[in-house]
C-alpha positions as CSV (number, residue, x, y, z in Angstrom):
1,M,-33.8,32.5,-54.4
2,L,-32.3,29.1,-53.8
3,K,-30.2,28.5,-50.7
4,I,-26.8,26.9,-51.3
5,L,-26.4,23.7,-49.3
6,R,-23.2,21.6,-49.1
7,V,-24.6,18.1,-48.7
8,L,-22.6,14.9,-48.3
9,I,-24.7,11.9,-49.3
10,V,-23.8,8.5,-48.0
11,E,-25.6,6.1,-50.4
12,D,-24.7,3.1,-52.6
13,S,-27.5,3.9,-55.0
14,A,-26.9,6.8,-57.5
15,D,-30.6,6.8,-58.2
16,D,-31.5,7.3,-54.6
17,A,-28.9,10.0,-54.3
18,E,-30.5,11.8,-57.2
19,L,-33.9,11.5,-55.5
20,I,-32.5,13.2,-52.5
21,L,-31.1,16.1,-54.6
22,R,-34.4,16.6,-56.4
23,E,-36.3,16.8,-53.1
24,L,-33.9,19.3,-51.8
25,G,-34.3,21.3,-55.0
26,H,-38.1,21.3,-54.5
27,D,-37.6,22.7,-51.0
28,G,-35.5,25.7,-52.2
29,Y,-32.0,24.3,-51.8
30,S,-29.2,24.4,-54.4
31,A,-27.2,21.4,-53.4
32,Q,-23.5,21.1,-53.9
33,S,-23.0,17.4,-53.3
34,E,-20.8,14.4,-53.2
35,R,-21.8,10.8,-52.9
36,V,-19.8,8.2,-51.0
37,D,-20.5,4.6,-50.1
38,N,-17.6,3.4,-47.9
39,S,-15.5,4.5,-44.9
40,E,-12.4,5.4,-47.0
41,A,-14.4,7.7,-49.3
42,L,-16.2,9.2,-46.3
43,H,-12.9,10.1,-44.6
44,R,-11.6,11.7,-47.8
45,A,-14.8,13.8,-48.2
46,L,-14.8,14.9,-44.6
47,D,-11.2,15.9,-44.7
48,G,-11.4,17.6,-48.1
49,Q,-14.0,20.3,-47.2
50,T,-16.7,21.4,-44.8
51,W,-20.3,20.2,-45.1
52,D,-23.6,21.7,-44.0
53,I,-25.3,18.4,-43.6
54,V,-24.9,14.6,-44.1
55,I,-27.7,12.5,-45.5
56,S,-27.1,8.8,-45.2
57,D,-28.8,5.5,-46.1
58,Y,-29.1,3.2,-43.1
59,V,-28.1,-0.1,-44.7
60,M,-25.6,-0.6,-47.6
61,P,-23.8,-3.6,-48.9
62,R,-20.3,-2.4,-47.7
63,F,-21.2,0.3,-45.2
64,S,-23.9,1.5,-42.8
65,G,-25.4,4.7,-41.6
66,L,-24.3,4.1,-38.0
67,E,-20.7,3.5,-39.2
68,A,-20.8,6.8,-41.0
69,L,-22.2,8.5,-37.9
70,W,-19.4,7.1,-35.7
71,I,-16.7,8.3,-38.1
72,I,-18.2,11.9,-38.0
73,Q,-18.3,11.7,-34.2
74,E,-14.7,10.4,-34.0
75,K,-13.6,13.5,-36.0
76,K,-15.6,15.7,-33.5
77,L,-17.6,17.3,-36.3
78,D,-20.9,18.9,-35.4
79,I,-22.7,18.2,-38.7
80,P,-26.4,17.5,-38.9
81,F,-26.9,13.8,-39.8
82,I,-30.2,12.6,-41.3
83,I,-30.9,9.0,-42.2
84,V,-33.0,8.4,-45.4
85,T,-33.9,4.7,-45.7
86,G,-36.3,2.4,-47.4
87,A,-36.5,-0.1,-44.6
88,I,-36.1,0.8,-40.9
89,G,-38.1,-0.5,-38.0
90,E,-39.1,1.7,-35.0
91,D,-36.4,0.1,-32.8
92,M,-33.7,0.8,-35.3
93,A,-34.9,4.4,-35.8
94,V,-34.8,5.0,-32.0
95,A,-31.3,3.4,-31.8
96,A,-30.1,5.7,-34.6
97,I,-31.5,8.9,-32.9
98,K,-29.8,7.8,-29.6
99,A,-26.6,7.2,-31.4
100,G,-26.7,10.9,-32.6
101,A,-28.7,11.1,-35.8
102,H,-30.8,14.2,-35.9
103,D,-33.7,12.7,-37.8
104,Y,-34.7,9.9,-40.1
105,I,-36.9,9.9,-43.2
106,M,-38.5,6.9,-45.0
107,K,-37.9,6.9,-48.7
108,D,-41.6,6.6,-49.4
109,R,-42.1,9.9,-47.4
110,M,-39.5,12.1,-49.1
111,A,-41.7,15.2,-48.7
112,R,-40.5,15.3,-45.1
113,L,-36.9,15.7,-46.1
114,G,-36.9,19.5,-46.7
115,P,-38.5,20.4,-43.4
116,A,-36.2,17.9,-41.6
117,V,-33.2,19.5,-43.2
118,G,-34.4,23.0,-42.2
119,R,-34.9,21.9,-38.6
120,A,-31.5,20.2,-38.5
121,L,-29.7,23.3,-39.9
122,D,-31.5,25.6,-37.4
123,E,-30.6,23.4,-34.5
124,A,-27.0,23.2,-35.7
125,E,-26.8,27.0,-35.8
126,V,-28.3,27.2,-32.3
127,R,-25.6,24.7,-31.1
128,R,-22.9,26.7,-32.8
129,A,-24.1,30.0,-31.3
130,R,-24.2,28.4,-27.9
131,H,-20.7,27.0,-28.4
132,R,-19.4,30.4,-29.4
133,A,-20.9,32.0,-26.4
134,E,-19.4,29.3,-24.1
135,E,-16.1,29.7,-25.8
136,R,-16.3,33.5,-25.3
137,L,-17.2,33.0,-21.6
138,R,-14.3,30.6,-21.2
139,Y,-12.0,33.2,-22.9
140,L,-13.3,36.1,-20.7
141,A,-12.7,33.9,-17.6
142,Y,-9.0,33.6,-18.4
143,F,-8.1,36.5,-20.7
144,D,-8.4,40.3,-20.8
145,P,-10.4,41.1,-24.0
146,L,-8.7,44.5,-24.5
147,T,-5.0,43.4,-24.5
148,E,-5.7,39.7,-25.2
149,L,-3.3,38.9,-22.3
150,P,-4.1,36.3,-19.6
151,N,-6.0,37.8,-16.7
152,L,-5.6,37.4,-12.9
153,A,-7.5,34.1,-12.7
154,H,-5.3,32.7,-15.5
155,L,-2.2,34.0,-13.7
156,H,-3.2,32.2,-10.5
157,E,-3.6,28.9,-12.4
158,R,-0.2,29.4,-14.2
159,L,1.5,30.2,-10.8
160,A,0.1,27.1,-9.3
161,Q,1.5,25.1,-12.2
162,A,4.8,27.0,-11.9
163,Y,5.1,25.9,-8.2
164,T,4.6,22.3,-9.3
165,D,7.1,22.5,-12.1
166,A,9.6,24.3,-9.8
167,Q,9.4,21.5,-7.2
168,R,9.9,18.9,-9.9
169,D,12.7,20.8,-11.7
170,R,14.3,22.2,-8.5
171,Q,14.1,25.7,-10.1
172,G,13.0,29.1,-8.8
173,F,10.9,31.6,-10.6
174,A,10.0,35.3,-10.3
175,L,6.8,37.3,-10.4
176,L,7.1,41.0,-11.4
177,M,4.3,43.5,-10.9
178,L,4.4,46.5,-13.3
179,N,2.6,49.8,-12.8
180,I,2.1,52.5,-15.5
181,N,2.2,55.9,-13.9
182,R,0.8,57.9,-16.8
183,F,-2.2,55.7,-17.9
184,R,-4.8,57.9,-16.2
185,E,-3.2,61.0,-17.8
186,V,-3.4,59.5,-21.2
187,N,-7.0,58.4,-20.7
188,E,-8.1,61.8,-19.6
189,A,-6.1,63.8,-22.2
190,L,-6.7,61.6,-25.3
191,G,-9.9,59.8,-24.5
192,H,-10.7,56.2,-23.6
193,D,-10.3,54.9,-27.1
194,N,-6.7,56.1,-27.2
195,G,-6.3,54.9,-23.7
196,D,-7.2,51.4,-25.0
197,V,-4.6,51.7,-27.8
198,F,-2.0,52.8,-25.2
199,L,-2.6,49.6,-23.1
200,Q,-2.6,47.4,-26.2
201,Q,0.8,48.8,-27.2
202,V,2.1,48.3,-23.6
203,A,0.9,44.6,-23.8
204,R,2.6,44.0,-27.1
205,R,5.9,45.5,-25.9
206,L,5.8,43.4,-22.8
207,Q,5.2,40.3,-24.8
208,S,8.3,41.1,-26.9
209,Q,10.4,40.7,-23.8
210,L,9.1,37.2,-22.9
211,R,10.5,33.7,-23.4
212,R,8.2,30.8,-24.3
213,S,8.2,29.7,-20.7
214,D,7.2,33.2,-19.4
215,M,3.8,34.8,-19.2
216,A,2.5,38.4,-19.1
217,A,-0.9,39.1,-17.6
218,R,-3.1,42.2,-17.1
219,V,-4.2,42.3,-13.5
220,G,-5.6,45.8,-13.1
221,A,-6.5,48.9,-15.0
222,D,-2.8,50.0,-15.3
223,E,-1.1,47.0,-13.7
224,F,0.5,44.0,-15.4
225,A,2.2,40.9,-14.0
226,L,5.1,39.0,-15.5
227,L,5.8,35.4,-14.6
228,L,9.4,34.5,-15.4
229,Y,10.2,30.8,-15.3
230,P,12.8,29.7,-14.5
231,C,14.4,32.7,-12.8
232,G,16.7,33.5,-9.9
233,R,17.5,36.7,-8.0
234,E,20.1,38.2,-10.3
235,D,18.3,37.1,-13.4
236,A,15.0,38.7,-12.1
237,L,16.8,42.0,-11.5
238,A,18.5,41.8,-14.9
239,R,15.2,41.0,-16.7
240,G,13.5,43.8,-14.8
241,Q,16.1,46.3,-16.0
242,A,15.8,44.9,-19.6
243,I,12.0,45.4,-19.4
244,L,12.5,49.0,-18.2
245,A,14.9,49.6,-21.0
246,A,12.4,48.3,-23.5
247,F,10.0,51.1,-22.5
248,E,12.6,53.9,-22.8
249,Q,11.3,54.5,-26.3
250,P,8.0,56.4,-26.3
251,L,4.7,54.8,-27.5
252,D,3.0,56.4,-30.5
253,V,-0.7,57.1,-29.6
254,A,-2.9,59.3,-31.8
255,G,0.3,60.5,-33.5
256,L,1.8,61.7,-30.2
257,P,4.9,60.3,-28.6
258,I,3.9,59.1,-25.1
259,E,6.8,58.7,-22.6
260,L,6.2,56.0,-20.0
261,N,7.1,56.1,-16.3
262,L,7.1,52.5,-15.0
263,R,7.6,50.9,-11.6
264,L,8.5,47.2,-11.2
265,G,8.2,45.2,-8.0
266,A,9.7,41.7,-8.0
267,A,9.2,38.6,-5.7
268,L,10.9,35.3,-5.9
269,A,9.5,31.8,-5.5
270,P,9.8,30.0,-3.3
271,D,11.8,32.4,-1.1
272,H,9.1,35.1,-1.0
273,G,6.0,33.0,-0.9
274,A,5.0,29.3,-1.0
275,S,1.7,30.0,-2.8
276,S,0.4,32.2,-5.6
277,R,-1.5,34.3,-3.2
278,H,1.5,35.1,-1.1
279,L,3.8,35.7,-4.1
280,L,1.3,38.1,-5.7
281,Q,0.9,39.9,-2.4
282,H,4.7,40.2,-1.9
283,A,5.3,41.3,-5.5
284,D,2.7,44.0,-4.9
285,V,4.5,45.1,-1.7
286,A,7.7,45.3,-3.7
287,L,5.9,47.5,-6.2
288,S,4.8,49.8,-3.3
289,L,8.4,49.9,-2.1
290,A,9.5,51.0,-5.6
291,R,6.9,53.8,-5.5
292,R,7.9,54.9,-2.0
293,D,11.6,54.9,-2.8
294,G,11.2,56.6,-6.2
295,A,13.0,53.6,-7.7
296,P,12.2,52.0,-11.0
297,L,12.7,48.5,-9.6
298,S,12.4,47.0,-6.1
299,L,12.9,43.4,-4.9
300,Y,10.6,42.2,-2.1
301,D,12.2,42.6,1.4
302,P,10.2,41.0,4.2
303,L,11.9,43.4,6.7
304,R,10.3,46.3,4.9
305,D,6.9,44.7,4.6
306,P,4.7,46.1,7.4
307,S,2.5,43.0,7.4
308,S,5.3,40.5,7.3
309,P,5.1,38.1,10.2
310,K,8.8,37.5,10.0
311,R,9.4,41.3,10.2
312,L,7.2,41.7,13.2
313,L,8.6,38.6,15.0
314,L,12.2,39.6,14.2
315,M,11.6,43.1,15.4
316,G,10.4,41.9,18.8
317,E,13.3,39.5,19.1
318,L,15.8,42.2,18.0
319,R,14.4,44.5,20.7
320,A,15.0,41.7,23.3
321,A,18.4,40.9,21.9
322,I,19.5,44.5,22.3
323,G,18.1,44.8,25.8
324,N,19.7,41.5,26.9
325,R,23.0,42.4,25.2
326,Q,22.8,39.3,23.0
327,L,24.3,41.1,20.1
328,M,28.1,40.8,19.8
329,L,30.8,42.7,18.0
330,H,33.2,41.4,15.4
331,F,36.3,43.5,14.6
332,Q,37.9,43.8,11.2
333,P,41.5,45.1,11.3
334,K,42.8,48.0,9.3
335,V,46.5,48.3,8.2
336,N,48.8,51.2,7.3
337,L,49.9,50.6,3.7
338,R,53.2,52.3,4.2
339,D,54.6,50.0,6.8
340,G,51.9,47.2,7.1
341,A,51.3,48.1,10.8
342,V,47.8,47.5,12.3
343,C,46.3,51.0,12.8
344,G,42.8,50.3,14.0
345,A,39.7,48.1,13.6
346,E,36.1,48.5,12.6
347,A,33.4,47.3,14.9
348,L,30.6,45.3,13.2
349,A,27.4,44.1,14.9
350,R,26.6,40.4,14.7
351,W,23.4,38.6,15.8
352,E,23.5,34.9,16.6
353,H,19.8,34.1,16.9
354,P,19.1,31.0,19.1
355,E,16.8,29.4,16.5
356,L,17.6,31.1,13.2
357,G,21.4,31.1,13.6
358,R,23.3,34.1,12.3
359,V,21.0,36.8,11.1
360,P,22.8,38.9,8.4
361,P,23.5,42.5,9.2
362,D,21.8,43.6,6.0
363,E,18.6,42.1,7.5
364,F,18.6,43.4,11.1
365,I,20.3,46.8,10.6
366,P,17.6,48.1,8.1
367,L,15.0,46.6,10.4
368,A,16.5,48.6,13.3
369,E,16.6,51.7,11.3
370,K,12.9,51.4,10.2
371,S,11.6,50.6,13.7
372,G,13.6,53.1,15.7
373,L,15.7,50.3,17.4
374,I,18.8,51.8,15.7
375,H,19.2,54.2,18.7
376,P,19.6,51.6,21.4
377,L,21.5,49.3,19.0
378,T,24.0,52.1,18.2
379,L,24.4,53.0,21.8
380,S,25.1,49.3,22.6
381,V,27.7,49.0,19.8
382,L,29.4,52.3,21.0
383,E,29.5,51.0,24.6
384,T,31.0,47.7,23.6
385,A,33.5,49.3,21.1
386,V,34.7,51.8,23.7
387,Q,35.0,49.1,26.3
388,Q,37.0,46.9,23.9
389,A,39.3,49.8,22.9
390,R,40.0,50.4,26.6
391,A,40.7,46.7,27.2
392,W,43.2,46.7,24.3
393,R,44.8,49.9,25.6
394,E,45.3,48.2,29.0
395,R,47.2,45.5,27.2
396,G,49.4,48.1,25.5
397,W,47.7,47.9,22.1
398,H,46.8,51.3,20.6
399,M,43.8,50.3,18.6
400,P,41.2,53.0,17.7
401,V,37.8,51.4,17.1
402,A,35.5,52.7,14.3
403,V,31.7,52.6,14.6
404,N,29.1,53.3,11.9
405,L,26.3,55.8,12.4
406,S,23.1,55.7,10.4
407,V,20.8,58.4,9.0
408,R,18.6,58.0,12.1
409,N,21.6,58.4,14.4
410,M,22.5,61.7,12.7
411,L,19.0,63.0,13.4
412,D,19.1,62.0,17.1
413,P,19.3,65.3,19.1
414,A,20.8,63.4,22.0
415,L,23.6,61.7,20.1
416,V,26.4,64.1,21.2
417,K,25.5,63.9,24.9
418,K,25.3,60.1,24.7
419,V,28.7,59.8,23.2
420,E,30.2,62.3,25.6
421,A,28.7,60.5,28.6
422,L,30.0,57.2,27.4
423,L,33.6,58.3,27.0
424,I,33.5,59.9,30.5
425,A,32.0,56.8,32.0
426,R,34.7,54.6,30.5
427,A,37.5,57.1,31.1
428,M,38.4,56.7,27.5
429,E,40.3,59.2,25.3
430,A,38.1,60.5,22.5
431,N,40.7,59.9,19.8
432,M,40.4,56.1,20.4
433,L,36.9,56.3,18.9
434,E,36.3,56.7,15.2
435,I,32.8,57.5,13.8
436,E,32.0,56.6,10.2
437,I,29.1,58.3,8.4
438,T,27.9,57.5,4.9
439,E,27.4,60.2,2.3
440,S,23.7,59.4,2.2
441,A,23.4,60.0,6.0
442,L,25.2,63.3,5.6
443,M,22.9,64.5,2.8
444,E,19.6,63.6,4.7
445,D,20.0,66.9,6.6
446,P,23.4,68.5,5.6
447,V,23.1,71.5,8.0
448,R,22.3,69.3,11.1
449,A,25.0,66.8,10.1
450,L,27.6,69.6,9.9
451,D,26.6,70.8,13.3
452,I,26.8,67.4,14.9
453,L,30.1,66.5,13.3
454,T,31.6,69.8,14.3
455,V,30.8,69.1,18.0
456,L,32.1,65.5,17.8
457,N,35.3,66.7,16.2
458,A,35.7,69.3,18.9
459,M,35.6,66.4,21.5
460,G,38.5,64.8,19.8
461,I,36.7,62.0,18.0
462,Q,38.0,61.0,14.6
463,L,35.5,61.2,11.8
464,S,35.4,59.6,8.4
465,I,33.0,59.4,5.4
466,D,32.1,55.7,4.7
467,D,31.2,54.4,1.2
468,F,32.7,57.5,-0.4
469,G,31.9,57.8,-4.0
470,T,28.4,56.3,-3.9
471,G,26.6,59.4,-2.6
472,Y,25.7,62.8,-3.9
473,S,27.6,65.2,-1.7
474,S,29.3,68.1,-3.4
475,L,33.0,68.9,-3.2
476,A,32.2,72.3,-1.6
477,Y,30.2,70.6,1.1
478,L,32.9,68.0,1.8
479,K,35.4,70.8,2.3
480,K,33.3,72.1,5.1
481,L,33.1,68.8,7.0
482,P,35.5,68.3,10.0
483,V,36.4,64.8,8.8
484,T,39.9,63.3,8.8
485,A,39.4,60.4,6.4
486,V,37.3,58.9,3.6
487,K,36.6,55.2,3.0
488,I,36.4,54.2,-0.7
489,D,33.4,52.0,-1.2
490,K,34.2,48.4,-1.7
491,S,32.2,48.1,-4.9
492,F,35.0,50.1,-6.6
493,V,37.8,48.3,-4.9
494,L,36.5,44.8,-5.5
495,D,36.8,44.9,-9.3
496,M,39.5,47.6,-9.7
497,I,42.0,45.0,-11.1
498,S,39.6,43.8,-13.8
499,N,37.8,47.0,-14.4
500,A,39.7,50.0,-15.7
501,D,36.9,52.4,-14.8
502,S,36.8,51.3,-11.2
503,A,40.6,51.6,-11.0
504,A,40.4,55.1,-12.4
505,I,37.7,56.1,-9.8
506,V,39.8,54.7,-7.0
507,H,42.9,56.5,-8.2
508,S,41.2,59.8,-8.7
509,T,39.4,59.5,-5.3
510,I,42.7,59.0,-3.5
511,D,44.2,62.1,-5.3
512,L,41.1,64.2,-4.5
513,A,41.1,63.2,-0.9
514,H,44.8,64.0,-0.5
515,S,44.3,67.4,-2.1
516,L,41.7,68.1,0.7
517,G,44.1,66.9,3.3
518,L,42.2,63.7,4.0
519,K,43.4,60.2,4.8
520,V,42.1,57.4,2.5
521,V,41.0,54.0,3.6
522,A,40.1,51.3,1.1
523,E,37.7,48.6,2.1
524,G,37.0,45.3,0.3
525,V,40.6,44.3,-0.3
526,E,40.4,40.6,-1.1
527,N,43.7,39.8,-2.9
528,K,47.4,40.7,-2.9
529,E,47.2,42.4,-6.3
530,T,44.5,44.8,-5.2
531,L,46.6,45.7,-2.1
532,E,49.7,46.3,-4.2
533,R,47.8,48.5,-6.7
534,L,46.3,50.6,-3.8
535,T,49.8,51.1,-2.4
536,E,51.0,52.2,-5.9
537,F,48.0,54.7,-5.9
538,G,49.1,56.1,-2.6
539,C,46.2,54.9,-0.5
540,D,46.9,55.2,3.2
541,E,45.1,52.4,4.9
542,A,43.1,49.3,3.9
543,Q,40.9,46.6,5.2
544,G,39.3,43.4,3.7
545,Y,39.4,39.7,3.8
546,F,42.9,39.5,2.4
547,I,44.1,41.4,5.5
548,G,41.7,40.0,8.0
549,R,38.0,39.1,8.1
550,P,35.7,40.4,10.8
551,M,36.3,38.3,13.9
552,P,35.3,38.0,17.6
553,E,37.5,39.7,20.2
554,E,39.3,36.5,21.3
555,E,40.2,35.6,17.7
556,M,41.2,39.3,17.0
557,A,43.6,39.1,20.0
558,R,45.2,36.0,18.6
559,W,45.4,37.6,15.1
560,L,47.1,40.7,16.6
561,K,49.7,38.6,18.3
562,T,50.6,37.0,15.0
563,R,51.2,40.6,13.7
564,G,53.7,41.4,16.5
565,F,51.4,43.1,18.9
């Protein structure tokens, strides 16, 4: 059976071309051929179809074999090239082989043509097989063969490029780590083949959420990474929520609907890492935080990273700052909405670090809670607040001071005795101290919280629930608490003018609290319109930047004087 051979003949002589075809036929080839004798015709032939081999004369009136070879090489075509010529010296033959020709045949020895073609074709197949293997190895070095997504090595390279681009474009970007909680269950219940199908569907759904500048990668058995470029903090959180929403619909595996339970951890560049290694590490920490908190999405927080040098350094410096009384209190005034009179102030801890400047409370307060420093910190705040209330009383200003207690404080068995000892030491009336507790702190241990609040209330301390409306306490439980006030969370107050739902929540909270005999304080009042609306709703007291921002004691004293104190 003849072997089909697509042969391109570069030859000015039709007779010589026919001689080549006859020889190929003798050697078992059925040649599909075309003859060309100039560069233009060669270009057209090469562009028009693929060829198994090129057989070329060496010297022609308007063309040469070497020119033909160079054209093929310029086009980066791996086609066996054999020279068949009537006159070629040894030096010219060596030069042709060095230039890339695979063999040369003298026209008076055409019997060698068939074997030479066979060798050239075999060598070409070996080269192609080796090239395919190399391409496969290159692919496997950078891609996951199952999902066809980039792998961890590819992600590292793309992250390195992203850092370069971000510096040039002055942009930030985000890295999200995604974990599939049910992968092992699917694998065990439906088998590995269906487990593979499951992962492929996850990969496709992830890719549907990406922009051209983003990248998804598979970095573990059930973990994926998403590089979002460019991307800031709010966009990262919004994109994360969109990705979670995209997986609310179950996957169809083996005809079964498979619900997914995902966790996402996000880290931002350059804020959370100046290298791909650190960013990956911190995105993984954020993923661990999401698992620990039972949250679908968590943003990296260096203060919750056990291995964060900043956290360890800041913890040591916070301990020293508390011990050396370097923390200070700012006071935010509260006013009575019926008559506009100042009726108290909230004490807020502030930390002016000698090198870092002002450290935000949302950084050092969680750090104190996690490390156990919240106990000495709270005691220091209570001491300074009571001392300040006494100083104001001595000036004739009746100004109760409110202090926030955390979950850790509510679990402190010595809390009540510490507060009692403090009031006695300062000779301070208990009703000049207000203690604010969040709903989440109450619900950590409701029975213990009720016991502690009952004792504090018996001492004469005023109690209020902070951030009311954001927790999960029941109405029946609230009725048992010996509190005198609730503070509406500022998230509702801030947008109550533009958001009808927030306004309705504020209004109903005021009505509910009043029905329980509780006073209502609104925090987050930042404009006159909000203040007027709260007054219309019957809110009792308010605080916020429109009334007065948190300020040091000296500035607070000046502010009070302007209000007629």
